[in-house]
N, C-alpha and C positions, 0 to 999 in steps of 0.2 A: 504494500500500500504506500503510495507516494504521499509525502507531506506537502503542505500548502506552499512552503518556500520553494521546493523543487519544482512544483507545478508553475509557480510564478516565473521561475528562471527560464522555463521552456516556452513561455508565451512571448511572441514578438510584440514589442512595444512601439507605439507610434505617438508622437506628440500632437496634442490638440490645443486649441485656445478657447477658453471660456471667459465670459465677462463676470467680474465680481466687483464689489465695492472697493473703493480706494483703501479702506482700512484692512480689508481682508487681503488685498494684494500686498500691502506693506507688511502685514504679519507673516505672510507666506515668504516674502523675500528675506525677512529677518529670521526665519526659522532655520534650525540646523538642517543639515542634509538628511539626517535620520528622521527628523520631524516631517520634512517635505515628502520623503518616501512613504511614511505612514499615512500622510494626508492623501497622497496619490493613490495608494492602495484602497483607502476608504472611499474616495470619490469613484474609483473604478468599480468597486464592489456595489456601490449604490446604483451606478448607471447600468452595470451588468444585470443587476436584479430586475431591472425593468424589461429587458429584452426577452427572457424566456416566457414571461407572462404574455407578451404580445404574440409570440410564436405559438404558445399553447392555445391562446384565444383563436388565432387564425386556423389552427388545426381543428379545434372544436367546431368552428363555423363551417369548415369544409366537410367534416364528418356529418354535421347536421344537414347540410345541403345535399350530400350524397344519400343520406338516409331518406330525406324527403323525396328526392328524385326516384329512388328505388321503390318507395311506397306508392308514389303516383304511377309509376310504370306497372307495378303489380296490380293496382286498382284498374288500370286500363287493359289488363289482360296479358301483359308481357310475362312469359314464363322463362325459367332458366334454359329450357330447350330452344325456345324461340330466340332468345338472346344469343345463345351459342351459334345457332344457324346464321344469324345476322353477322356475327363477328367472323365466322368462317367464310362468308361470301367474298370477302376482300383478300383472301389468301391466294 
């Protein structure tokens, strides 16, 4: 099992720019290198925590759409056998 630090070392890092208040910018510039690294990790973790949710929500919406389409197709008489025959027509 890998630890957090070794996982962080394997991640390619890229610099971004974010706007903050003058006071925050000054505090960041005056922080030690270790403090800045800790802040960077915290900010990255906060931002990263937002992305899986969006991905999970998109997957859930896609599954919902697919389930609804399947239900409607079945209600209109589409059977697995008919679907298979339609799919095999194009081979």
